[in-house]
MDAnalysis code that builds the backbone (N, CA, C; Angstrom):
import MDAnalysis as mda
import numpy as np

u = mda.Universe.empty(141, n_residues=47, atom_resindex=np.repeat(np.arange(47), 3), trajectory=True)
u.add_TopologyAttr("name", ["N", "CA", "C"] * 47)
u.add_TopologyAttr("resid", np.arange(1, 48))
u.add_TopologyAttr("resname", ["MET", "SER", "PHE", "ARG", "ARG", "PRO", "ASP", "ASP", "ILE", "ASP", "GLY", "LEU", "LEU", "ILE", "MET", "ASN", "ALA", "VAL", "SER", "ALA", "LEU", "ALA", "ALA", "VAL", "HIS", "ARG", "SER", "ALA", "PHE", "ARG", "LYS", "TRP", "VAL", "LEU", "ARG", "LEU", "TYR", "VAL", "GLY", "CYS", "LEU", "SER", "THR", "LEU", "ILE", "THR", "LEU"])
u.atoms.positions = np.array([
    [77.053, -77.797, 78.189],
    [78.158, -78.718, 77.930],
    [79.178, -78.055, 77.003],
    [80.443, -78.119, 77.425],
    [81.478, -77.496, 76.604],
    [82.014, -78.447, 75.555],
    [81.785, -79.766, 75.755],
    [82.312, -80.736, 74.791],
    [81.379, -80.860, 73.599],
    [81.962, -80.816, 72.402],
    [81.151, -80.954, 71.189],
    [81.732, -82.040, 70.312],
    [80.849, -82.709, 69.604],
    [81.324, -83.729, 68.666],
    [81.905, -83.054, 67.424],
    [82.843, -83.704, 66.756],
    [83.470, -83.100, 65.569],
    [82.477, -82.746, 64.470],
    [81.414, -83.549, 64.305],
    [80.467, -83.229, 63.227],
    [79.714, -81.937, 63.539],
    [79.481, -81.643, 64.837],
    [78.855, -80.372, 65.185],
    [79.775, -79.218, 64.806],
    [81.076, -79.392, 65.075],
    [82.038, -78.335, 64.753],
    [82.104, -78.143, 63.237],
    [82.099, -79.247, 62.486],
    [82.107, -79.133, 61.030],
    [80.871, -78.394, 60.540],
    [79.718, -78.710, 61.129],
    [78.485, -78.042, 60.740],
    [78.559, -76.549, 61.023],
    [79.119, -76.178, 62.182],
    [79.253, -74.766, 62.518],
    [80.187, -74.070, 61.550],
    [81.298, -74.728, 61.211],
    [82.250, -74.124, 60.266],
    [81.594, -73.912, 58.913],
    [80.818, -74.901, 58.472],
    [80.151, -74.774, 57.175],
    [79.130, -73.632, 57.226],
    [78.379, -73.561, 58.320],
    [77.387, -72.496, 58.441],
    [78.061, -71.121, 58.444],
    [79.183, -71.005, 59.167],
    [79.904, -69.731, 59.200],
    [80.419, -69.363, 57.818],
    [80.957, -70.339, 57.094],
    [81.478, -70.067, 55.750],
    [80.352, -69.640, 54.821],
    [79.203, -70.313, 54.914],
    [78.072, -69.970, 54.047],
    [77.563, -68.571, 54.352],
    [77.447, -68.232, 55.638],
    [76.948, -66.900, 55.983],
    [77.940, -65.821, 55.573],
    [79.247, -66.111, 55.690],
    [80.254, -65.136, 55.261],
    [80.179, -64.943, 53.754],
    [80.035, -66.040, 53.007],
    [79.914, -65.919, 51.544],
    [78.656, -65.150, 51.175],
    [77.564, -65.403, 51.875],
    [76.319, -64.695, 51.582],
    [76.471, -63.199, 51.858],
    [77.159, -62.850, 52.953],
    [77.361, -61.434, 53.262],
    [78.214, -60.761, 52.197],
    [79.273, -61.444, 51.756],
    [80.126, -60.879, 50.711],
    [79.333, -60.707, 49.423],
    [78.551, -61.718, 49.064],
    [77.763, -61.650, 47.829],
    [76.735, -60.532, 47.912],
    [76.111, -60.382, 49.089],
    [75.084, -59.351, 49.259],
    [75.705, -57.956, 49.126],
    [76.869, -57.746, 49.762],
    [77.493, -56.418, 49.693],
    [77.966, -56.127, 48.273],
    [78.477, -57.159, 47.574],
    [78.916, -56.946, 46.189],
    [77.717, -56.597, 45.312],
    [76.594, -57.267, 45.523],
    [75.390, -56.976, 44.743],
    [74.895, -55.564, 45.037],
    [74.968, -55.142, 46.308],
    [74.522, -53.803, 46.671],
    [75.408, -52.762, 46.000],
    [76.731, -53.014, 45.976],
    [77.638, -52.081, 45.303],
    [77.319, -51.983, 43.821],
    [77.006, -53.128, 43.200],
    [76.690, -53.125, 41.773],
    [75.412, -52.335, 41.509],
    [74.381, -52.547, 42.341],
    [73.117, -51.816, 42.171],
    [73.348, -50.322, 42.386],
    [74.153, -49.984, 43.394],
    [74.432, -48.576, 43.660],
    [75.161, -47.940, 42.483],
    [76.128, -48.678, 41.913],
    [76.871, -48.151, 40.762],
    [75.935, -47.948, 39.572],
    [75.024, -48.907, 39.359],
    [74.059, -48.786, 38.266],
    [73.157, -47.571, 38.494],
    [72.699, -47.383, 39.721],
    [71.819, -46.267, 40.066],
    [72.531, -44.939, 39.842],
    [73.784, -44.850, 40.312],
    [74.555, -43.619, 40.134],
    [74.812, -43.370, 38.649],
    [75.067, -44.435, 37.896],
    [75.279, -44.285, 36.459],
    [74.035, -43.722, 35.771],
    [72.863, -44.244, 36.136],
    [71.622, -43.744, 35.545],
    [71.393, -42.292, 35.933],
    [71.653, -41.936, 37.184],
    [71.467, -40.559, 37.637],
    [72.379, -39.608, 36.876],
    [73.643, -39.981, 36.745],
    [74.583, -39.095, 36.062],
    [74.217, -38.961, 34.582],
    [73.692, -40.032, 33.992],
    [73.278, -39.944, 32.590],
    [72.088, -38.996, 32.453],
    [71.159, -39.066, 33.409],
    [70.000, -38.177, 33.353],
    [70.426, -36.721, 33.559],
    [71.396, -36.512, 34.451],
    [71.834, -35.144, 34.741],
    [72.540, -34.547, 33.529],
    [73.342, -35.355, 32.842],
    [74.107, -34.813, 31.721],
    [73.228, -34.589, 30.494],
    [72.039, -35.173, 30.433],
    [71.171, -34.997, 29.267],
    [70.587, -33.585, 29.214],
])
């Protein structure tokens, strides 16, 4: 069926927004961990 009720569409939009926010948060967290890891490595190398 191609016809959908508006509440289904709202639910899909909310799910898409939540998954997009989760992906952004996950990538930002990964960048932060990577930066911390590189910082620790460079500190060890310079010692």
